[in-house]
TIZA-807562 format. One record per atom (N, C-alpha, C, O): atom name; x, y, z. Coordinates in Angstrom, 1 decimal. Layout:
BEGIN
VEXKE   atom     east    north       up
VEXKE     CA        X        Y        Z
...
END
This chain:
BEGIN
VEXKE   atom     east    north       up
VEXKE      N    -14.9     24.3      9.8
VEXKE     CA    -13.6     25.2      9.6
VEXKE      C    -13.1     25.3      8.3
VEXKE      O    -12.3     26.2      8.1
VEXKE      N    -13.4     24.4      7.4
VEXKE     CA    -13.1     24.6      6.0
VEXKE      C    -14.0     26.0      5.6
VEXKE      O    -13.5     27.0      5.2
VEXKE      N    -15.1     25.9      5.8
VEXKE     CA    -16.2     26.8      5.5
VEXKE      C    -15.7     28.2      6.1
VEXKE      O    -15.8     29.2      5.4
VEXKE      N    -15.3     28.2      7.1
VEXKE     CA    -14.6     29.4      8.0
VEXKE      C    -13.7     30.1      7.0
VEXKE      O    -13.7     31.2      6.7
VEXKE      N    -12.7     29.2      6.6
VEXKE     CA    -11.6     29.7      5.9
VEXKE      C    -11.7     30.3      4.6
VEXKE      O    -10.8     31.0      4.1
VEXKE      N    -13.1     30.1      4.1
VEXKE     CA    -13.6     31.0      2.9
VEXKE      C    -13.6     32.3      3.3
VEXKE      O    -13.7     33.0      2.3
VEXKE      N    -13.4     32.9      4.4
VEXKE     CA    -13.7     34.2      4.5
VEXKE      C    -12.3     34.9      4.3
VEXKE      O    -12.2     36.0      4.0
VEXKE      N    -11.2     34.0      4.5
VEXKE     CA     -9.9     34.6      4.5
VEXKE      C     -9.8     34.8      2.9
VEXKE      O     -9.2     35.9      2.6
VEXKE      N    -10.2     34.2      1.9
VEXKE     CA    -10.1     34.5      0.3
VEXKE      C    -10.8     35.7      0.1
VEXKE      O    -10.3     36.4     -0.8
VEXKE      N    -12.0     36.2      0.9
VEXKE     CA    -12.5     37.2      0.4
VEXKE      C    -12.1     38.5      0.9
VEXKE      O    -12.7     39.5      0.5
VEXKE      N    -11.1     38.7      1.6
VEXKE     CA    -10.2     39.9      1.9
VEXKE      C    -10.2     40.8      0.7
VEXKE      O    -10.7     40.4     -0.4
VEXKE      N     -9.7     42.0      1.0
VEXKE     CA     -9.6     42.8     -0.1
VEXKE      C     -8.5     42.7     -1.0
VEXKE      O     -8.6     43.1     -2.2
VEXKE      N     -7.4     42.1     -0.6
VEXKE     CA     -6.3     41.6     -1.3
VEXKE      C     -6.3     40.0     -1.6
VEXKE      O     -5.8     39.6     -2.6
VEXKE      N     -6.9     39.1     -0.6
VEXKE     CA     -7.1     37.6     -0.7
VEXKE      C     -5.7     37.2     -0.3
VEXKE      O     -4.8     37.9      0.0
VEXKE      N     -5.7     35.9     -0.4
VEXKE     CA     -4.3     35.1     -0.3
VEXKE      C     -4.1     34.2     -1.6
VEXKE      O     -5.0     33.7     -2.3
VEXKE      N     -3.0     34.1     -1.6
VEXKE     CA     -2.6     33.0     -2.8
VEXKE      C     -3.0     31.7     -2.5
VEXKE      O     -3.2     31.3     -1.4
VEXKE      N     -3.1     31.0     -3.6
VEXKE     CA     -3.6     29.6     -3.6
VEXKE      C     -2.6     28.5     -2.7
VEXKE      O     -2.9     27.6     -2.1
VEXKE      N     -1.1     29.1     -3.0
VEXKE     CA      0.0     28.5     -1.9
VEXKE      C     -0.3     28.7     -0.6
VEXKE      O     -0.4     27.7      0.1
VEXKE      N     -0.5     29.8     -0.1
VEXKE     CA     -0.7     30.1      1.1
VEXKE      C     -2.3     29.5      1.5
VEXKE      O     -2.4     29.2      2.7
VEXKE      N     -3.3     29.4      0.9
VEXKE     CA     -4.4     28.5      0.9
VEXKE      C     -4.2     27.1      1.5
VEXKE      O     -4.6     26.7      2.6
VEXKE      N     -3.4     26.6      0.7
VEXKE     CA     -3.1     25.4      0.7
VEXKE      C     -2.1     25.0      2.3
VEXKE      O     -2.5     24.2      3.0
VEXKE      N     -0.9     25.9      2.5
VEXKE     CA     -0.6     25.9      3.5
VEXKE      C     -1.4     26.0      5.0
VEXKE      O     -1.1     25.4      6.0
VEXKE      N     -2.4     26.8      4.9
VEXKE     CA     -3.2     27.0      6.0
VEXKE      C     -3.9     25.8      6.1
VEXKE      O     -4.1     25.3      7.2
VEXKE      N     -4.3     25.2      5.0
VEXKE     CA     -5.3     23.8      5.1
VEXKE      C     -4.3     22.6      5.9
VEXKE      O     -4.7     21.9      6.7
VEXKE      N     -3.0     22.7      5.3
VEXKE     CA     -2.2     21.6      5.9
VEXKE      C     -1.8     22.1      7.6
VEXKE      O     -1.8     21.3      8.5
VEXKE      N     -1.7     23.2      7.6
VEXKE     CA     -1.1     23.7      9.1
VEXKE      C     -2.2     23.9     10.1
VEXKE      O     -2.0     23.8     11.3
VEXKE      N     -3.4     24.1      9.6
VEXKE     CA     -4.6     24.6     10.6
VEXKE      C     -5.9     23.5     10.7
VEXKE      O     -6.4     23.2     11.8
VEXKE      N     -6.2     23.0      9.3
VEXKE     CA     -7.3     22.2      9.5
VEXKE      C     -7.2     20.6      9.4
VEXKE      O     -8.1     20.0      9.7
VEXKE      N     -6.1     20.1      9.0
VEXKE     CA     -5.6     18.8      9.0
VEXKE      C     -5.3     18.4     10.4
VEXKE      O     -5.9     17.5     11.0
VEXKE      N     -4.3     19.0     11.0
VEXKE     CA     -4.3     18.7     12.4
VEXKE      C     -5.4     18.7     13.2
VEXKE      O     -5.5     17.7     14.0
VEXKE      N     -6.1     19.4     13.2
VEXKE     CA     -7.6     19.3     14.1
VEXKE      C     -8.5     18.0     13.5
VEXKE      O     -8.8     17.1     14.2
VEXKE      N     -8.7     18.1     12.4
VEXKE     CA     -9.5     17.2     12.1
VEXKE      C     -8.9     15.7     11.9
VEXKE      O     -9.6     14.7     11.8
VEXKE      N     -7.6     15.6     11.9
VEXKE     CA     -7.2     14.1     12.4
VEXKE      C     -6.6     13.8     13.8
VEXKE      O     -5.8     13.0     14.1
VEXKE      N     -7.2     14.7     14.6
VEXKE     CA     -6.6     14.7     16.0
VEXKE      C     -7.1     13.3     16.5
VEXKE      O     -8.3     13.0     16.4
VEXKE      N     -6.2     12.4     17.2
VEXKE     CA     -6.7     11.0     17.6
VEXKE      C     -7.1     10.2     16.7
VEXKE      O     -8.1      9.5     16.9
VEXKE      N     -6.6     10.2     15.4
VEXKE     CA     -7.4      9.1     14.5
VEXKE      C     -6.8      8.0     14.6
VEXKE      O     -7.1      7.1     13.9
VEXKE      N     -6.0      7.9     15.3
VEXKE     CA     -5.2      6.5     15.7
VEXKE      C     -6.2      5.6     16.6
VEXKE      O     -5.9      4.5     16.7
VEXKE      N     -7.3      6.1     17.2
VEXKE     CA     -8.4      5.6     18.0
VEXKE      C     -9.4      4.7     16.9
VEXKE      O     -9.9      3.6     17.3
VEXKE      N     -9.6      5.2     16.0
VEXKE     CA    -10.5      4.9     14.9
VEXKE      C     -9.8      4.3     13.8
VEXKE      O    -10.4      3.4     13.2
VEXKE      N     -8.6      4.6     13.4
VEXKE     CA     -8.1      4.1     11.8
VEXKE      C     -7.1      3.1     12.4
VEXKE      O     -6.1      3.4     13.0
VEXKE      N     -7.6      1.7     12.3
VEXKE     CA     -6.6      0.6     12.0
VEXKE      C     -7.0     -0.2     11.0
VEXKE      O     -8.1      0.0     10.4
VEXKE      N     -6.0     -1.5     10.8
VEXKE     CA     -6.0     -1.7      9.4
VEXKE      C     -7.4     -2.5      9.0
VEXKE      O     -7.9     -2.3      7.9
VEXKE      N     -8.0     -3.3      9.9
VEXKE     CA     -9.3     -4.0      9.4
VEXKE      C    -10.7     -3.4     10.0
VEXKE      O    -11.7     -4.1     10.3
VEXKE      N    -10.6     -2.1     10.2
VEXKE     CA    -11.6     -1.6     10.8
VEXKE      C    -12.6     -0.9      9.7
VEXKE      O    -12.1     -0.5      8.7
VEXKE      N    -14.0     -0.9      9.9
VEXKE     CA    -14.7     -0.4      9.0
VEXKE      C    -14.8      1.1      9.3
VEXKE      O    -15.5      1.6     10.2
VEXKE      N    -14.0      1.9      8.3
VEXKE     CA    -13.9      3.3      8.8
VEXKE      C    -14.6      4.1      7.5
VEXKE      O    -14.0      5.0      7.1
VEXKE      N    -15.7      3.8      6.9
VEXKE     CA    -16.1      4.3      6.0
VEXKE      C    -16.9      5.6      6.1
VEXKE      O    -17.0      6.5      5.2
VEXKE      N    -17.5      5.6      7.5
VEXKE     CA    -18.2      6.6      7.9
VEXKE      C    -17.3      7.8      7.9
VEXKE      O    -17.4      8.8      7.2
VEXKE      N    -16.4      7.7      8.7
VEXKE     CA    -15.3      8.8      8.8
VEXKE      C    -14.4      9.2      7.6
VEXKE      O    -14.0     10.4      7.5
VEXKE      N    -14.2      8.1      6.6
VEXKE     CA    -13.5      8.6      5.4
VEXKE      C    -14.4      9.3      4.7
VEXKE      O    -13.8     10.2      4.1
VEXKE      N    -15.8      9.3      4.5
VEXKE     CA    -16.8      9.9      3.7
VEXKE      C    -16.6     11.5      4.6
VEXKE      O    -16.2     12.5      3.9
VEXKE      N    -16.8     11.8      5.7
VEXKE     CA    -16.7     12.9      6.3
VEXKE      C    -15.3     13.8      6.0
VEXKE      O    -15.4     15.0      5.7
VEXKE      N    -14.1     13.0      6.0
VEXKE     CA    -13.1     13.4      5.8
VEXKE      C    -12.8     13.8      4.1
VEXKE      O    -12.0     14.7      3.8
VEXKE      N    -13.3     13.1      3.2
VEXKE     CA    -13.4     13.3      1.9
VEXKE      C    -14.2     14.4      1.5
VEXKE      O    -13.9     15.3      0.7
VEXKE      N    -15.4     14.5      2.3
VEXKE     CA    -16.2     15.8      2.2
VEXKE      C    -15.3     17.1      2.3
VEXKE      O    -15.1     18.0      1.5
VEXKE      N    -14.7     17.0      3.5
VEXKE     CA    -13.8     18.3      4.1
VEXKE      C    -12.6     18.7      2.9
VEXKE      O    -12.4     19.8      2.6
VEXKE      N    -12.0     17.5      2.5
VEXKE     CA    -10.9     17.6      1.6
VEXKE      C    -11.3     18.2      0.2
VEXKE      O    -10.6     18.9     -0.5
VEXKE      N    -12.6     17.7      0.0
VEXKE     CA    -13.1     18.3     -1.4
VEXKE      C    -13.2     19.8     -1.3
VEXKE      O    -12.6     20.6     -2.1
VEXKE      N    -14.0     20.2     -0.2
VEXKE     CA    -14.2     21.7      0.1
VEXKE      C    -13.0     22.3      0.2
VEXKE      O    -12.9     23.3     -0.6
VEXKE      N    -12.1     21.9      1.0
VEXKE     CA    -10.6     22.5      0.8
VEXKE      C    -10.2     22.8     -0.3
VEXKE      O     -9.9     23.9     -0.6
VEXKE      N    -10.2     21.6     -1.3
VEXKE     CA     -9.4     21.7     -2.6
VEXKE      C    -10.4     22.9     -3.4
VEXKE      O     -9.9     23.6     -4.3
VEXKE      N    -11.5     22.9     -3.2
VEXKE     CA    -12.5     23.8     -4.2
VEXKE      C    -12.2     25.3     -3.6
VEXKE      O    -12.3     26.2     -4.5
VEXKE      N    -11.8     25.6     -2.2
VEXKE     CA    -11.5     26.8     -1.8
VEXKE      C     -9.9     27.3     -2.2
VEXKE      O     -9.6     28.5     -2.5
VEXKE      N     -9.2     26.3     -2.0
VEXKE     CA     -7.9     26.6     -2.4
VEXKE      C     -7.7     27.1     -4.0
VEXKE      O     -7.0     28.1     -4.4
VEXKE      N     -8.4     26.3     -4.8
VEXKE     CA     -8.4     26.5     -6.2
VEXKE      C     -9.3     27.7     -7.0
VEXKE      O     -9.2     28.1     -8.2
VEXKE      N    -10.4     28.0     -5.8
VEXKE     CA    -11.2     28.9     -6.4
VEXKE      C    -11.9     28.3     -7.4
VEXKE      O    -12.3     29.0     -8.3
VEXKE      N    -12.3     26.9     -7.6
VEXKE     CA    -12.9     26.2     -8.5
VEXKE      C    -14.4     25.9     -8.6
VEXKE      O    -14.9     26.0     -7.5
VEXKE      N    -15.1     25.5     -9.5
VEXKE     CA    -16.3     25.2     -9.3
VEXKE      C    -16.5     23.9     -8.8
VEXKE      O    -15.6     23.1     -8.8
VEXKE      N    -18.0     23.6     -8.2
VEXKE     CA    -18.1     22.4     -7.6
VEXKE      C    -18.4     21.3     -8.5
VEXKE      O    -18.7     20.2     -7.9
VEXKE      N    -18.4     21.4     -9.6
VEXKE     CA    -18.5     20.3    -10.5
VEXKE      C    -17.3     19.7    -11.4
VEXKE      O    -17.3     19.0    -12.4
VEXKE      N    -16.2     20.2    -10.7
VEXKE     CA    -14.8     19.5    -11.0
VEXKE      C    -14.7     18.1    -10.4
VEXKE      O    -15.1     17.8     -9.3
VEXKE      N    -14.1     17.2    -11.2
VEXKE     CA    -13.7     15.9    -10.5
VEXKE      C    -12.9     16.1     -9.2
VEXKE      O    -11.9     16.8     -9.3
VEXKE      N    -13.1     15.6     -8.3
VEXKE     CA    -12.5     15.6     -7.0
VEXKE      C    -11.1     15.2     -6.9
VEXKE      O    -10.5     15.7     -6.1
VEXKE      N    -10.6     14.4     -7.7
VEXKE     CA     -9.1     13.9     -7.6
VEXKE      C     -8.5     14.7     -8.5
VEXKE      O     -7.3     15.0     -8.2
VEXKE      N     -9.1     15.2     -9.7
VEXKE     CA     -8.2     16.1    -10.3
VEXKE      C     -8.0     17.6     -9.7
VEXKE      O     -7.0     18.4    -10.0
VEXKE      N     -9.1     17.9     -8.8
VEXKE     CA     -8.6     19.2     -8.1
VEXKE      C     -7.8     18.9     -6.9
VEXKE      O     -7.2     19.9     -6.6
VEXKE      N     -7.7     17.9     -6.2
VEXKE     CA     -6.9     17.5     -5.4
VEXKE      C     -5.2     17.3     -5.8
VEXKE      O     -4.2     17.6     -5.2
VEXKE      N     -5.2     16.8     -7.2
VEXKE     CA     -3.9     16.7     -7.8
VEXKE      C     -3.5     18.1     -8.0
VEXKE      O     -2.3     18.3     -7.9
VEXKE      N     -4.1     19.0     -8.3
VEXKE     CA     -3.8     20.4     -9.0
VEXKE      C     -3.3     21.3     -7.7
VEXKE      O     -2.4     22.1     -7.6
VEXKE      N     -4.4     21.0     -6.8
VEXKE     CA     -4.1     21.7     -5.5
VEXKE      C     -3.0     21.2     -4.6
VEXKE      O     -2.8     21.9     -3.5
VEXKE      N     -2.6     20.4     -4.8
VEXKE     CA     -1.2     19.5     -4.2
VEXKE      C     -1.7     18.9     -2.9
VEXKE      O     -1.0     19.0     -2.0
VEXKE      N     -2.7     18.4     -2.8
VEXKE     CA     -3.3     17.8     -1.6
VEXKE      C     -3.1     16.1     -1.9
VEXKE      O     -3.4     15.5     -3.0
VEXKE      N     -2.6     15.6     -0.7
VEXKE     CA     -2.6     14.0     -1.0
VEXKE      C     -3.9     13.6     -0.5
VEXKE      O     -4.4     14.3      0.4
VEXKE      N     -4.7     12.5     -1.1
VEXKE     CA     -5.8     11.7     -0.8
VEXKE      C     -5.8     11.4      0.6
VEXKE      O     -4.8     10.9      1.0
VEXKE      N     -7.1     11.7      1.4
VEXKE     CA     -6.8     11.7      2.7
VEXKE      C     -6.6     10.0      3.2
VEXKE      O     -6.1      9.7      4.3
VEXKE      N     -7.1      9.1      2.4
VEXKE     CA     -6.5      8.0      2.7
VEXKE      C     -5.1      7.5      2.7
VEXKE      O     -4.7      6.6      3.4
VEXKE      N     -4.4      8.1      1.9
VEXKE     CA     -2.9      7.8      1.8
VEXKE      C     -2.4      8.6      3.1
VEXKE      O     -1.6      8.2      3.9
VEXKE      N     -2.9      9.9      3.1
VEXKE     CA     -2.4     10.7      4.3
VEXKE      C     -2.5     10.0      5.7
VEXKE      O     -1.7     10.1      6.6
VEXKE      N     -3.8      9.2      5.8
VEXKE     CA     -3.7      8.6      7.1
VEXKE      C     -2.9      7.5      7.2
VEXKE      O     -2.4      7.3      8.3
VEXKE      N     -2.6      6.7      6.1
VEXKE     CA     -1.8      5.7      6.2
VEXKE      C     -0.4      6.1      6.5
VEXKE      O      0.3      5.5      7.2
VEXKE      N     -0.1      7.2      5.8
VEXKE     CA      1.2      7.8      6.1
VEXKE      C      1.6      7.9      7.7
VEXKE      O      2.5      7.5      8.3
VEXKE      N      0.4      8.7      8.1
VEXKE     CA      0.5      9.2      9.6
VEXKE      C      0.3      8.1     10.6
VEXKE      O      0.8      8.2     11.7
VEXKE      N     -0.2      7.0     10.3
VEXKE     CA     -0.4      5.7     11.1
VEXKE      C      1.0      4.8     11.0
VEXKE      O      1.3      4.1     11.9
VEXKE      N      1.7      4.9      9.9
VEXKE     CA      3.1      4.2      9.7
VEXKE      C      4.1      5.1     10.7
VEXKE      O      4.8      4.6     11.5
VEXKE      N      3.9      6.4     10.4
VEXKE     CA      4.9      7.1     11.4
VEXKE      C      4.6      7.2     13.1
VEXKE      O      5.5      7.4     13.9
VEXKE      N      3.3      6.9     13.4
VEXKE     CA      2.8      6.9     14.6
VEXKE      C      3.6      5.4     15.3
VEXKE      O      4.1      5.4     16.4
VEXKE      N      3.4      4.2     14.3
VEXKE     CA      3.9      3.2     14.9
VEXKE      C      5.5      3.0     15.2
VEXKE      O      6.0      2.1     15.9
VEXKE      N      6.2      4.1     14.3
VEXKE     CA      7.6      4.0     14.4
VEXKE      C      8.0      4.8     15.7
VEXKE      O      9.1      4.6     16.3
VEXKE      N      7.0      5.6     16.1
VEXKE     CA      7.4      6.4     17.4
VEXKE      C      8.1      5.8     18.6
VEXKE      O      9.1      6.3     19.1
VEXKE      N      7.6      4.6     19.1
VEXKE     CA      8.3      3.8     20.1
VEXKE      C      9.5      3.4     19.7
VEXKE      O     10.4      3.5     20.5
VEXKE      N      9.8      2.9     18.6
VEXKE     CA     11.0      2.5     18.1
VEXKE      C     12.3      3.5     18.2
VEXKE      O     13.5      3.1     18.2
VEXKE      N     11.8      4.6     18.2
VEXKE     CA     12.8      5.8     18.3
VEXKE      C     13.3      6.1     19.8
VEXKE      O     14.2      6.8     20.2
VEXKE      N     12.4      5.3     20.5
VEXKE     CA     12.9      5.7     22.1
VEXKE      C     14.2      5.0     22.5
VEXKE      O     14.5      4.1     21.7
VEXKE      N     15.0      5.3     23.5
VEXKE     CA     16.4      4.7     24.0
VEXKE      C     15.8      3.3     24.3
VEXKE      O     14.7      3.1     24.6
VEXKE      N     16.9      2.1     24.3
VEXKE     CA     16.7      0.9     24.6
VEXKE      C     16.2      0.8     26.1
VEXKE      O     15.5     -0.1     26.3
VEXKE      N     16.5      1.5     27.0
VEXKE     CA     16.2      1.5     28.4
VEXKE      C     14.8      2.4     28.8
VEXKE      O     14.5      2.7     29.9
VEXKE      N     14.0      2.8     27.9
VEXKE     CA     12.7      3.6     28.1
VEXKE      C     11.8      2.5     28.4
VEXKE      O     11.8      1.4     27.9
VEXKE      N     10.9      3.1     29.4
VEXKE     CA      9.8      2.1     29.9
VEXKE      C      8.8      1.6     29.0
VEXKE      O      8.2      0.5     29.2
VEXKE      N      8.6      2.3     28.0
VEXKE     CA      7.6      2.0     26.9
VEXKE      C      8.2      1.0     26.0
VEXKE      O      7.5      0.2     25.3
VEXKE      N      9.8      1.0     26.0
VEXKE     CA     10.5      0.1     25.1
VEXKE      C     10.4     -1.3     25.8
VEXKE      O     10.2     -2.4     25.3
VEXKE      N     10.7     -1.0     27.1
VEXKE     CA     10.8     -2.3     27.9
VEXKE      C      9.7     -3.1     28.0
VEXKE      O      9.7     -4.3     28.1
VEXKE      N      8.5     -2.5     28.0
VEXKE     CA      6.9     -3.1     28.1
VEXKE      C      6.6     -3.8     27.1
VEXKE      O      5.9     -4.8     27.1
VEXKE      N      7.2     -3.1     25.8
VEXKE     CA      6.7     -3.5     24.4
VEXKE      C      7.7     -4.8     23.9
VEXKE      O      7.3     -5.5     23.0
VEXKE      N      8.8     -5.0     24.5
VEXKE     CA      9.8     -5.8     23.9
VEXKE      C      9.0     -7.3     23.7
VEXKE      O      8.1     -7.7     24.5
VEXKE      N      9.3     -7.9     22.7
VEXKE     CA      8.7     -9.2     22.3
VEXKE      C      9.7    -10.2     22.8
VEXKE      O      9.2    -11.1     23.4
VEXKE      N     10.9    -10.2     22.7
VEXKE     CA     12.1    -11.2     22.7
VEXKE      C     12.7    -10.7     24.0
VEXKE      O     13.6     -9.9     23.9
VEXKE      N     12.3    -11.1     25.1
VEXKE     CA     13.2    -10.3     26.3
VEXKE      C     14.7    -11.0     26.4
VEXKE      O     14.8    -12.0     25.7
VEXKE      N     15.6    -10.6     27.1
VEXKE     CA     16.8    -11.1     27.3
VEXKE      C     16.9    -12.5     28.1
VEXKE      O     16.6    -12.5     29.3
VEXKE      N     17.3    -13.5     27.6
VEXKE     CA     17.0    -14.6     28.2
VEXKE      C     18.0    -14.8     29.6
VEXKE      O     17.9    -15.8     30.3
VEXKE      N     18.8    -13.8     29.9
VEXKE     CA     19.4    -13.8     31.4
VEXKE      C     18.6    -13.0     32.1
VEXKE      O     18.9    -13.0     33.3
VEXKE      N     17.5    -12.2     31.7
VEXKE     CA     17.1    -11.6     32.8
VEXKE      C     15.5    -12.3     33.0
VEXKE      O     15.0    -12.8     32.0
VEXKE      N     14.8    -12.3     34.2
VEXKE     CA     13.6    -12.7     34.4
VEXKE      C     12.6    -12.0     33.6
VEXKE      O     12.6    -10.8     33.3
VEXKE      N     11.6    -12.9     33.2
VEXKE     CA     10.5    -12.1     32.1
VEXKE      C     10.0    -10.8     32.8
VEXKE      O     10.1    -10.9     34.0
VEXKE      N      9.6     -9.9     32.3
VEXKE     CA      8.9     -9.1     32.7
VEXKE      C      7.3     -9.2     33.0
VEXKE      O      6.6     -9.4     32.0
VEXKE      N      6.7     -9.0     34.3
VEXKE     CA      5.4     -9.5     34.3
VEXKE      C      4.4     -8.5     33.7
VEXKE      O      3.2     -8.8     33.6
VEXKE      N      4.9     -7.3     33.4
VEXKE     CA      4.0     -6.3     33.1
VEXKE      C      4.1     -6.0     31.5
VEXKE      O      3.4     -5.2     30.8
VEXKE      N      5.1     -6.9     30.9
VEXKE     CA      5.0     -6.6     29.5
VEXKE      C      3.7     -6.9     28.5
VEXKE      O      2.9     -7.9     28.6
VEXKE      N      3.6     -6.1     27.6
VEXKE     CA      2.3     -6.1     26.8
VEXKE      C      2.0     -7.6     26.2
VEXKE      O      0.9     -8.0     26.1
VEXKE      N      3.3     -8.5     25.9
VEXKE     CA      3.0     -9.7     25.2
VEXKE      C      2.5    -10.8     26.5
VEXKE      O      1.9    -11.8     26.3
VEXKE      N      2.9    -10.4     27.7
VEXKE     CA      2.5    -11.4     29.0
VEXKE      C      1.0    -11.1     29.2
VEXKE      O      0.2    -12.0     29.6
VEXKE      N      0.6     -9.7     28.9
VEXKE     CA     -0.8     -9.5     29.3
VEXKE      C     -1.8    -10.0     28.3
VEXKE      O     -3.0    -10.1     28.7
VEXKE      N     -1.3    -10.4     27.0
VEXKE     CA     -2.3    -10.9     26.0
VEXKE      C     -2.4    -12.4     26.3
VEXKE      O     -3.3    -13.0     25.6
VEXKE      N     -1.6    -13.0     27.1
VEXKE     CA     -1.8    -14.2     27.4
VEXKE      C     -2.7    -14.8     28.1
VEXKE      O     -2.8    -16.0     28.2
END
């Protein structure tokens, strides 16, 4: 998809680097990181996926800046205003872990995930903690 985005820069008037970065953030990143929670977790060997995403991000930075391929990657990302993919994934993982905490206390997902049930209520047989035992 990053390769196809190069066509937009070759238009008669072209688009500015700010518009290119916004296109990258709004169009490419959500597609590339769709369902990353399935393979990105704390102690998993994700080197293969990270290499692919680093290549994608490098191509995007070159496209955004119109730079040469010989420039250092980290410098290009900094100038283009792109967060390194590792930190972006960590940020998204933290946000996705917070989603169940934003639900109301009586929501079915919160009820199933609670670790310390109310001592006055009988324990929930379908709770995640009881399934792990």
